[in-house]
C-alpha positions as CSV (number, residue, x, y, z in Angstrom):
1,X,0.0,0.1,-0.1
2,X,2.8,2.4,0.8
3,X,4.2,2.0,-2.8
4,X,0.8,2.3,-4.3
5,X,0.2,5.6,-2.4
6,X,3.5,7.0,-3.4
7,X,2.8,6.0,-7.1
8,X,-0.4,7.9,-6.9
9,X,1.3,10.9,-5.3
10,X,3.9,10.8,-8.2
11,X,1.3,10.6,-10.8
12,X,-0.8,13.5,-9.3
13,X,2.4,15.6,-9.1
14,X,3.0,15.2,-12.8
15,X,-0.6,16.1,-13.5
16,X,-0.2,19.2,-11.4
17,X,2.9,20.3,-13.3
18,X,1.1,19.7,-16.6
19,X,-1.8,21.8,-15.4
20,X,0.6,24.6,-14.5
21,X,2.0,24.5,-18.1
22,X,-1.6,24.8,-19.3
23,X,-2.3,27.7,-16.8
24,X,-5.1,25.8,-15.3
25,X,-4.5,27.0,-11.7
26,X,-7.6,25.6,-10.0
27,X,-6.8,22.2,-11.4
28,X,-3.1,22.5,-10.6
29,X,-3.8,23.2,-7.0
30,X,-6.2,20.3,-6.7
31,X,-3.6,17.9,-8.1
32,X,-0.8,19.4,-5.9
33,X,-3.0,18.9,-2.9
34,X,-3.8,15.3,-3.8
35,X,-0.2,14.6,-4.5
36,X,0.6,15.6,-0.9
37,X,-2.5,13.9,0.4
38,X,-1.4,10.5,-1.1
39,X,2.1,11.0,0.1
40,X,0.8,11.6,3.6
41,X,-1.4,8.5,3.3
42,X,1.7,6.5,2.3
43,X,3.5,7.8,5.5
44,X,0.4,6.9,7.6
45,X,0.2,3.3,6.2
46,X,4.0,2.9,6.8
47,X,3.5,4.0,10.4
48,X,0.2,2.1,11.1
49,X,-2.0,5.2,11.2
50,X,-5.2,6.1,9.4
51,X,-7.6,8.9,8.9
52,X,-11.0,8.7,7.3
53,X,-11.4,12.5,6.4
54,X,-9.1,15.4,5.3
55,X,-9.5,17.1,8.6
56,X,-8.4,13.9,10.4
57,X,-5.5,13.5,8.2
58,X,-4.3,17.0,8.9
59,X,-4.8,16.5,12.6
60,X,-3.0,13.1,12.7
61,X,-0.2,14.5,10.5
62,X,0.2,17.4,12.9
63,X,0.1,15.2,16.0
64,X,2.4,12.4,14.8
65,X,4.8,14.2,12.5
66,X,4.9,18.0,13.0
67,X,4.5,18.1,16.9
68,X,7.2,15.5,17.2
69,X,9.6,17.4,15.1
70,X,9.9,14.9,12.2
71,X,8.3,17.5,9.9
72,X,8.9,21.2,10.0
73,X,6.1,23.4,11.4
74,X,6.1,25.4,8.1
75,X,5.4,22.2,6.1
76,X,2.6,21.2,8.4
77,X,1.1,24.7,8.0
78,X,1.6,24.5,4.3
79,X,-0.5,21.3,4.1
80,X,-3.3,22.9,6.0
81,X,-3.2,26.0,3.7
82,X,-3.0,23.8,0.7
83,X,-6.2,21.9,1.7
84,X,-8.0,25.2,2.3
85,X,-6.9,26.5,-1.1
86,X,-8.0,23.3,-2.8
87,X,-11.4,23.5,-1.2
88,X,-11.8,27.1,-2.4
89,X,-10.8,26.2,-5.9
90,X,-12.9,23.1,-6.1
91,X,-16.1,24.3,-4.4
92,X,-16.3,28.2,-4.4
93,X,-17.9,29.3,-7.7
94,X,-16.7,33.0,-7.2
95,X,-13.1,32.1,-6.4
96,X,-10.5,31.3,-8.8
97,X,-6.8,30.5,-7.9
98,X,-4.5,32.9,-9.3
99,X,-1.0,32.2,-10.8
100,X,0.6,34.1,-8.0
101,X,-1.2,31.9,-5.3
102,X,-0.3,28.7,-7.2
103,X,3.4,29.8,-7.5
104,X,3.5,29.8,-3.7
105,X,2.6,26.1,-3.4
106,X,4.7,24.4,-6.0
107,X,8.0,24.3,-4.3
108,X,6.7,23.4,-0.8
109,X,4.5,20.6,-2.3
110,X,7.5,19.1,-3.9
111,X,9.4,19.6,-0.6
112,X,6.9,18.0,1.5
113,X,6.6,14.9,-0.7
114,X,10.4,14.6,-0.6
115,X,10.5,14.8,3.2
116,X,7.8,12.1,3.5
117,X,9.7,9.8,1.1
118,X,12.9,10.3,3.3
119,X,10.8,9.5,6.4
120,X,9.5,6.3,4.8
121,X,13.0,5.2,3.6
122,X,14.3,6.0,7.2
């Protein structure tokens, strides 16, 4: 399951990068979030954890990985902000993610996934 979650994460990251090239900011934000989401799910499986909802995933991630110092606070905060941005882009009809907003999430998304892979590999 860990490998399958990481494969999904990699696949969604590639989709996100493609959506950036096409200037589809809402779709890119969605894919970046889900790339991070599946990386976190891989980390959870690796550590015997589970969460049923996005809020639970954020809470468990904060409790087991951010508060323990395994993941930097700024990356935990980033994941929370990313989920909020994704929800706005997906569900708010009067809100569109801008290129400027998206540019603030590309590098941290890649960094978070790299950190998670490092934690899994030990």
